[in-house]
C-alpha positions, 0 to 999 in steps of 0.5 A: 169139622165140628168146632165143638168136637169132643173126644168122648163122643168118638166111636171106638172099635174094640179092635183098636183098643185091643191093639193098644192094650197089646202094645202096653203089655209088650212094653212090660206094663200091666194093662190092668193096673189102675192107671192104665185100665182105661188107657187103651180106650183113651189112646184110641179116641186120641188117635181117632182125633189126630187122624180124622183128617182122612175122613174130611174133604178139605176142598169142600171146606174151602168151596163152602165159603167162596165168594165173588169179589174183585179184591186182587191184593195179597190176603195173609193168614198167619201164625196158624197153630198146627199139630201133626204126627210124624209118620216115621215115628208117630211122634208129634210135630207142631208149630205155625203155618203162614199162608197167603193167596192173591184172589182171582175173582173169588175170596174165601172165608178166613176161617176155612184156611186154618181148617184146611191146615187142620184137615191135612195136619190130622193125618200121618205126615211129613212136613214137606208133604204137609206144606205141598198138600195145603198149597195144592188144595188152595191153588186148585180150589180157589184157582187164584193168582198165587199161593204161598205156604210157609210152615215152621215146626218142631219135631219131637222125633228130633227133640225127644230121641235120636239127635235130641236137639230141643231148640231145632226147628224145621222150615218148609215153603211152597209157592205157586203162581205170582208168588214165584216172582221175587218181589211178591215172595219177598213182600209175603216173607217180609209181612209174615216176619213183621209185627204190625201191631 
């Protein structure tokens, strides 16, 4: 994933722009109005960016930075920002992911874990599937002794429409291997909720 990603460099098809223009017209707006003339192109670029995860293999991200190491204690990367689109309404949901694994002969470069989160988040998603996909990718690729994922997110489909509950959050979790053991899982949950600074 390119850290210097620029929306203006995305290739945009006339077909996608045309569909956005059609939607704007169907909503009763004038797509030729000054403020909307470039909106179909901007929306197309934004949508391409927000769904670029379909074009990236997250396993390759992890495999590119795996190193042999005897370290066998918990490794946690917490408070990973995530932004995704709900597949039901195509509205954003956003929050934080907390991820831990216990190495089994290999560690991975720490920056690769947030990148895996981004790959799966940049697809049309539900939070439950997002949690499982991140969990399974790390578990299957690194083959650690255990993996844990907790995601806390706010969903605009609940905040802007429907029940309109602005202060609600959704938490999902998944555990593999040694994190299924109560003591290990509790240690992880304690660490992600504590402020060690």
